[in-house]
N, C-alpha and C positions, 0 to 999 in steps of 0.2 A: 492486792497491794493498795495501800491508802494513797490518797492524793496529796501532793506536796502543797502545803498551805503557806509557804514562805512568800512574803511580800517583796523582800529584797534579796538580791543574789548574795551568796556567801563569799566573803573575801578570805582567801587562804593566808592568814597572818598568824605568826607565832609570837604572841605578846605575853610576857610574864603576868601571872595572876596570883594574888594573895586572897585566900578564902578564910573568912572568920566565922566559926560556928561556936556553939556553946561548949564544945569540946576542945577548942583551941584554934590555932592558925595552921593552915597547910598551904602549900604552893603547887602551882600547876602552870600550864601554858595553853593559850588559845590555839586551836588548830584552824578554826574558821570563826568568823565573826560577822554579824549584821547589826544594824541599828536596833533590832529586836532581841538579840540574844547571841549566844556563842556555844561552841563545843570546847570544853576544857579537858585537856589531857592531864591526868594526875595518877599517882600511884594507888590511892585509895579513894575511888569515887564515892560520893555520898549516896545514901538511899533515896528512892523516889519521894517526892513531896517535901524534902528538907528545904527550908528557907534559910538563906544565909546572906551575909554582907560580903562584897567582893571589891577588890581594887585591881584594875588592869593598868599596867605601866605601858605607856605608848613609847616605843623605842625612838631614839633620836629626837626626843621631846621631853619637856618637863611635865607634860600632861599625865594625869592619873585619872582614869575614869572610875568613879565609885558608883556602885549600884547595889540594890538588893536583888536577889535572884532566887529561883526555886528549881530544884532538880525535876525535870520532866522526862528525862531519858538517862539511863545509867548502865554502863558496862562494867559491873562489879566483878562478875565471875567469868566472863567470856575471855577469849584470847586477847593478847596485847601485842598486836602486830600492825603493819602498815594498812591492812585492809580494815581491821577492826581494833583501833587503838583503845586502850583502857582510858575511860573518862566519862564525862557526863554532859548532857545537853541542858542548857538553862536559858529561860527568857529573862530579860532585865526588867526590874521594877524601879520606880523612882524612890520609893521608901518602903518601910515595913508593911504598908497597906498593900496586900496582894491585889493585883488588878490595876494598880496605878503605874502605867508604863513610863519608863525613863524617856525623856524627850530625844527623838532621833537626831536632832541637830547636835547633841553632845557627842555622839559617835561620829557623825559626818565631820564635825569640826576637828576631831582628833585625826580622822583620816586625812583631811586636808592639811593639818598642821604637821604631819609627819611625812616621811618618805614612803610610808606604807611598807617599810621593811621590817624584817625580824631582827 
C-alpha cells in the first residue's frame, strides 16, 4: 500500500462542478475537497493525464472557484457505488501551466465564506 501524501485533510463536501474540455462541458459534484485538489463524481470520468478547466460553485455563496486541473486518478470502468463512486481525482493548478498550484487561500477563503454545506 502506498503512503498517503496529502498535506491537508479532505473535507467531505458536495459542491457542483463544471468541467470544460476540448470536447465540451460536463457536470459533476465534488465528494471531497482540499486546497490542493478534489475528487469529482461524474457519469463519464476523463482519462488519466487529461488537463481541463473547472469551476466549482460554493453553495450558500456567490463564490465560484476556477482552476485548471489534471486527472491523476480515474474510475472509468469500475463499479459506481458508495464504496467506489464513479469519478476522478484531480489536483488544482493556477493556470494552464502544469505545476503552478492554485493558491490555497482561495479554497480556504471559500470554506470560510460558506457554511461548508452541500
